[in-house]
C-alpha positions in Angstrom: 53.4 -46.7 -35.5 52.9 -44.0 -38.1 55.3 -43.9 -41.0 56.8 -41.0 -42.9 57.9 -40.8 -46.5 61.4 -40.6 -47.8 61.9 -38.6 -51.0 65.2 -39.9 -52.3 64.6 -43.6 -52.9 64.4 -44.5 -49.2 61.7 -46.4 -47.4 59.6 -45.0 -44.6 61.1 -43.9 -41.3 59.8 -44.7 -37.9 58.5 -42.3 -35.2 59.2 -42.9 -31.5 58.3 -41.5 -28.2 59.9 -41.7 -24.8 58.5 -40.6 -21.4 61.1 -39.5 -18.8 60.2 -38.1 -15.4 62.5 -35.9 -13.2 61.7 -33.5 -10.3 58.0 -33.0 -11.2 55.7 -35.2 -13.3 56.6 -34.2 -16.8 56.9 -36.2 -20.0 56.9 -36.0 -23.8 54.2 -37.8 -25.8 52.7 -37.8 -29.4 56.1 -37.5 -31.0 55.7 -37.4 -34.8 58.6 -37.0 -37.3 57.9 -35.7 -40.8 60.5 -35.1 -43.5 60.2 -32.1 -45.7 58.9 -32.7 -49.2 60.7 -32.4 -51.5 63.5 -33.7 -49.4 66.0 -31.0 -48.3 67.5 -32.6 -45.3 65.0 -31.1 -42.8 62.9 -33.1 -40.4 60.0 -31.5 -38.5 59.4 -33.0 -35.0 56.0 -32.4 -33.5 55.6 -33.3 -29.9 53.5 -32.6 -26.8 54.8 -31.8 -23.4 52.6 -32.9 -20.5 53.2 -31.7 -16.9 51.4 -31.4 -13.6 52.1 -27.7 -13.5 50.7 -25.9 -16.6 53.2 -23.1 -16.1 56.3 -25.2 -15.7 59.4 -24.4 -17.7 60.3 -27.6 -19.4 63.5 -28.4 -21.3 63.3 -31.1 -23.9 66.1 -33.3 -25.3 66.1 -35.5 -28.4 68.3 -38.1 -29.9 68.0 -39.8 -33.3 68.3 -43.5 -34.2 69.3 -44.9 -37.5 68.0 -48.5 -37.5 69.8 -49.3 -40.7 73.2 -48.7 -39.1 72.0 -49.6 -35.6 73.5 -46.3 -34.3 72.4 -43.3 -32.4 72.5 -39.8 -33.9 73.4 -36.7 -32.0 71.3 -33.6 -33.1 73.1 -30.3 -33.2 71.4 -28.3 -35.9 68.1 -27.8 -34.1 65.7 -24.9 -34.4 62.2 -24.1 -33.2 60.4 -24.8 -29.9 62.7 -26.3 -27.3 66.0 -25.7 -29.2 68.2 -24.1 -26.6 65.2 -22.7 -24.6 62.5 -24.0 -22.3 58.9 -24.6 -23.4 55.6 -24.7 -21.6 53.3 -27.7 -21.5 51.4 -28.1 -24.8 52.0 -28.8 -28.5 55.3 -27.8 -30.1 57.4 -28.2 -33.2 61.2 -28.5 -33.5 63.1 -28.8 -36.8 66.3 -30.8 -37.2 68.6 -30.2 -40.2 69.8 -33.8 -40.3 72.1 -33.5 -43.3 73.9 -30.5 -41.7 74.9 -32.9 -38.9 75.2 -36.0 -41.1 75.9 -35.1 -44.7 75.7 -38.7 -45.9 72.4 -39.4 -44.1 70.3 -42.0 -46.0 68.3 -44.1 -43.6 65.3 -46.3 -44.4 64.4 -46.6 -40.7 64.9 -43.4 -38.8 63.4 -42.5 -35.4 63.6 -39.7 -32.8 63.4 -40.2 -29.0 62.6 -37.3 -26.7 62.7 -36.7 -23.0 61.7 -33.8 -20.8 63.1 -32.3 -17.6 62.1 -29.6 -15.2 63.5 -28.3 -12.0 66.6 -26.6 -13.2 67.8 -24.4 -16.0 69.9 -26.1 -18.6 73.0 -24.1 -17.8 74.7 -23.0 -14.6 77.6 -20.6 -14.2 79.8 -20.2 -11.2 81.7 -16.9 -10.9 85.3 -17.5 -9.7 86.6 -14.0 -10.2 86.9 -13.3 -6.5 89.7 -15.8 -6.4 91.2 -17.6 -3.4 90.2 -14.8 -1.0 86.5 -14.6 -2.0 84.0 -15.3 0.7 81.6 -16.8 -1.9 81.4 -17.7 -5.6 78.1 -16.5 -7.0 76.0 -18.9 -9.0 73.6 -18.0 -11.8 71.3 -20.0 -14.1 70.9 -19.5 -17.8 68.1 -20.7 -20.1 70.3 -20.7 -23.2 73.9 -20.3 -24.3 75.0 -16.7 -24.0 74.8 -14.5 -27.1 78.1 -15.0 -29.0 78.7 -18.4 -27.3 81.0 -19.4 -24.5 83.6 -16.7 -24.6 86.9 -16.5 -22.8 85.4 -15.5 -19.5 83.8 -18.9 -19.2 87.2 -20.5 -19.5 88.9 -18.3 -17.0 86.9 -16.2 -14.5 83.7 -18.3 -14.7 82.9 -22.0 -14.9 80.0 -23.1 -17.1 77.9 -26.3 -16.6 75.3 -28.1 -18.7 72.4 -30.0 -17.1 72.3 -33.6 -18.2 68.9 -35.4 -18.1 68.6 -38.8 -16.4 68.4 -41.8 -18.7 69.6 -45.2 -19.7 72.4 -46.1 -22.0 74.8 -48.9 -23.0 78.1 -48.4 -21.3 81.2 -50.0 -22.7 81.8 -51.0 -26.3 80.6 -53.7 -28.8 83.0 -56.4 -29.6 83.5 -55.2 -33.2 84.4 -51.6 -32.4 87.7 -50.6 -33.9 90.3 -50.0 -31.2 88.3 -51.8 -28.5 90.6 -52.6 -25.6 93.4 -51.9 -28.0 96.2 -51.7 -25.4 95.5 -54.4 -22.8 98.5 -53.4 -20.8 96.8 -50.0 -20.0 93.1 -50.5 -20.7 90.6 -52.1 -18.4 87.8 -54.2 -19.9 84.9 -52.6 -21.8 82.2 -55.2 -21.3 79.0 -53.6 -22.7 76.1 -53.4 -20.2 73.0 -51.3 -19.5 73.3 -48.4 -17.0 70.4 -46.4 -15.7 71.1 -43.0 -14.1 68.1 -41.8 -12.0 69.0 -38.2 -11.4 69.9 -35.2 -13.5 73.3 -33.7 -12.9 75.4 -30.7 -14.1 78.7 -31.3 -15.7 81.4 -28.8 -16.9 81.1 -27.7 -20.5 84.9 -27.5 -20.5 87.7 -29.3 -18.7 88.8 -27.2 -15.7 91.3 -24.7 -17.1 94.6 -23.5 -15.5 93.1 -20.1 -14.8 90.0 -21.5 -13.1 92.2 -23.8 -11.0 94.4 -20.9 -10.0 91.4 -18.8 -8.9 90.3 -21.6 -6.6 93.6 -22.9 -5.4 96.0 -20.0 -5.9 98.5 -22.2 -7.9 98.9 -23.8 -11.2 100.7 -27.2 -11.3 100.6 -27.6 -15.1 103.9 -27.9 -17.1 102.6 -26.4 -20.4 101.2 -23.1 -19.3 98.2 -21.3 -20.7 95.2 -19.7 -18.9 92.6 -21.5 -21.2 94.4 -24.8 -21.4 93.2 -27.5 -19.1 94.9 -27.8 -15.8 97.1 -30.9 -15.7 99.5 -32.6 -13.4 96.8 -32.6 -10.8 96.1 -35.7 -8.7 92.8 -37.2 -7.4 94.0 -36.3 -3.9 94.5 -32.7 -4.8 91.0 -32.5 -6.3 89.2 -34.2 -3.4 91.7 -34.6 -0.6 93.7 -37.6 0.8 91.7 -38.0 4.1 87.9 -37.5 3.8 88.2 -37.2 0.0 89.8 -40.7 -0.2 86.8 -42.5 1.2 84.5 -42.6 -1.9 82.2 -44.6 -2.2 81.7 -44.9 1.5 80.7 -41.3 1.6 81.0 -38.2 -0.6 82.9 -35.9 1.9 86.0 -34.1 0.7 88.9 -32.3 2.5 88.3 -28.7 3.2 91.4 -27.4 1.5 91.0 -29.6 -1.6 89.8 -28.1 -4.9 86.3 -29.5 -4.3 86.3 -28.5 -0.7 86.9 -24.9 -1.5 84.5 -24.9 -4.4 81.7 -26.5 -2.3 82.1 -24.1 0.6 82.2 -20.9 -1.5 79.4 -21.8 -3.9 77.4 -23.8 -1.4 76.7 -26.6 -3.8 77.7 -30.3 -4.0 80.5 -30.2 -6.5 82.5 -33.4 -7.2 84.1 -35.5 -9.9 81.6 -37.5 -12.0 81.3 -41.2 -11.5 82.6 -43.3 -14.4 79.1 -44.0 -15.6 78.1 -40.3 -15.4 81.2 -39.4 -17.4 80.6 -41.8 -20.2 76.8 -41.0 -20.3 77.6 -37.3 -20.6 80.3 -38.0 -23.2 78.1 -40.1 -25.4 75.2 -37.7 -25.4 72.9 -40.3 -26.9 75.5 -41.8 -29.3 76.6 -45.5 -29.3 79.6 -45.0 -31.5 83.3 -44.9 -30.6 83.2 -41.1 -30.7 80.5 -38.7 -29.5 80.2 -37.2 -33.0 78.3 -40.3 -34.0 81.3 -41.6 -35.8 83.7 -44.6 -35.2 87.4 -44.4 -35.6 88.5 -44.1 -39.2 91.9 -45.6 -38.3 94.0 -46.4 -35.2 96.9 -44.2 -36.2 96.2 -40.9 -37.9 92.4 -40.6 -37.5 90.5 -37.8 -39.2 87.3 -38.6 -37.2 89.2 -38.3 -33.9 90.8 -35.0 -35.1 87.3 -33.5 -35.5 86.5 -33.9 -31.8 89.8 -33.8 -29.9 93.5 -33.3 -29.5 95.5 -36.5 -29.5 99.0 -37.7 -30.5 98.1 -37.2 -34.2 97.5 -33.4 -33.9 99.1 -32.2 -30.7 102.2 -32.6 -28.6 100.9 -30.6 -25.6 97.6 -29.5 -24.1 95.5 -27.1 -26.2 93.0 -24.3 -25.3 89.7 -25.9 -24.4 86.6 -25.5 -26.7 88.2 -25.5 -30.1 87.0 -28.9 -31.3 83.5 -30.1 -32.2 81.3 -30.4 -29.1 78.9 -33.3 -28.5 75.1 -33.0 -28.7 74.9 -31.7 -25.2 77.5 -29.0 -26.0 80.3 -30.5 -24.0 83.9 -30.0 -25.4 87.1 -32.0 -25.3 85.5 -35.2 -23.9 87.9 -36.9 -26.3 91.6 -36.1 -25.9 93.4 -33.0 -24.6 93.8 -34.3 -21.0 92.4 -37.5 -19.6 89.9 -36.9 -16.8 89.6 -38.3 -13.3 86.4 -40.1 -12.3 85.3 -40.8 -8.7 85.4 -44.6 -9.0 87.9 -47.1 -7.8 89.0 -49.2 -10.7 87.1 -52.4 -11.4 88.9 -54.1 -14.2 85.7 -55.7 -15.7 82.4 -54.0 -14.9 80.5 -57.1 -16.2 77.5 -57.4 -18.4 74.7 -57.1 -15.9 72.4 -54.0 -15.9 73.0 -51.6 -13.1 71.4 -48.4 -11.7 73.4 -45.4 -10.4 76.7 -47.3 -10.0 79.2 -45.8 -7.6 82.1 -48.2 -8.3 83.7 -50.9 -6.1 84.5 -50.3 -2.4 88.2 -50.6 -3.1 90.4 -50.4 -6.1 92.1 -53.0 -8.2 95.8 -51.9 -8.5 94.9 -49.2 -5.8 93.8 -47.0 -8.7 91.0 -44.7 -9.7 89.5 -44.5 -13.1 90.4 -42.0 -15.7 88.5 -41.4 -19.0 88.8 -39.6 -22.3 92.3 -40.1 -23.5 94.9 -37.3 -24.0 97.3 -35.6 -26.4 100.2 -37.5 -24.6 102.3 -39.8 -26.9 103.6 -42.0 -24.1 102.1 -45.3 -22.9 99.4 -45.4 -25.5 97.3 -42.9 -23.6 97.0 -40.5 -26.6 96.3 -42.8 -29.5 92.7 -42.8 -31.0 91.9 -46.1 -29.3 92.4 -44.6 -25.9 90.3 -41.5 -26.6 87.1 -43.4 -27.4 84.0 -43.0 -25.3 84.3 -46.5 -23.8 88.0 -46.5 -23.2 89.1 -47.0 -19.6 92.4 -46.2 -17.9 93.5 -45.8 -14.3 96.0 -44.1 -12.1 96.9 -44.1 -8.4 95.2 -41.3 -6.5 98.4 -39.6 -5.5 99.7 -39.4 -9.1 99.7 -36.1 -11.0 100.9 -36.4 -14.6 101.3 -33.9 -17.4 98.4 -35.5 -19.3 95.8 -35.8 -16.5 93.2 -33.2 -15.6 89.5 -33.2 -14.7 86.0 -31.9 -15.2 83.6 -30.8 -12.4 80.2 -32.4 -11.8 77.4 -31.1 -9.6 73.9 -32.2 -8.5 71.2 -29.6 -9.1 69.9 -27.7 -6.1 66.6 -28.9 -4.8 
């Protein structure tokens, strides 16, 4: 492998390549990283996209790896070809301002992995403005974040989604992670194991807000009101239904009058909750740390690293407007804290250490409970402490329960 020079007393960094296929035959090759000289925190990433269709619109995704710290790095400060827009097959260059994302960056062995995806625009938007009486909810696709960012309309009258590429990741937490299984009364086991997800999927950029829920269902069950706060006090049964919707993983049907039933019928797409594996993969966005910012917990009480990415007991005593904290590398907000989020799976207390592909969870639930992820602001029961807000943290509730600290995020398979 070719090496590149460091300019501030560090050794060479590694280059890496990854080939990922989805929808059509498309992959990234000839990935070469080069740090600017003199060193100014900028890394140029040259790469080649290869596809069967020379006119294909291809979206590329990259993650960094610091071999010194044995940790993933989540790129945000990207410019150039493929940064927030599609590219055509051929040679391209993207630039990463690494020190803007990681001010203390000083690695002697740094690499970048890339994957490519075709078949769907990176963003999808569902228009809910017609409300409960609408005959349909129009769907549109965007190649980039709207000018000015995700404004209030995407937290009220519209619902925005990000396309997540397929891939493989380590689910769970390493034994030395601060806060790991910190409250055994409430947390399930976090045994670390490899998970492969074969298919891309869309997932909500924000937790479902109270206004969005009201547009679909005509009601708002939340205690602490606010149009752009996440909906809370909503049960798994209300989201999917207690008849057909209770049968996952036997099938993916939902009750017609449930939230997902109405959303499916009016948008004509397969909306659902994410599986536990999809949720954690989307949350991590290439990171292997406790938080999706690429950082671990700085403490288990008042935690400044947690405060950067989410609302928890140390900085909130009720739900907060979505989208105010630092997003992850895929642009998803509030994956840590605010409200904990329902997943499809029945609870399996220990997922084990064996590698799995596209897990759907057990056929029935330990403690008759479904999995919830992400932690919350809520001070009671340990749900809102930093330990419970980590990417790997696992909690559970009975499907009929609707608590003040529990909400959800919508997932969707791309249209063929």
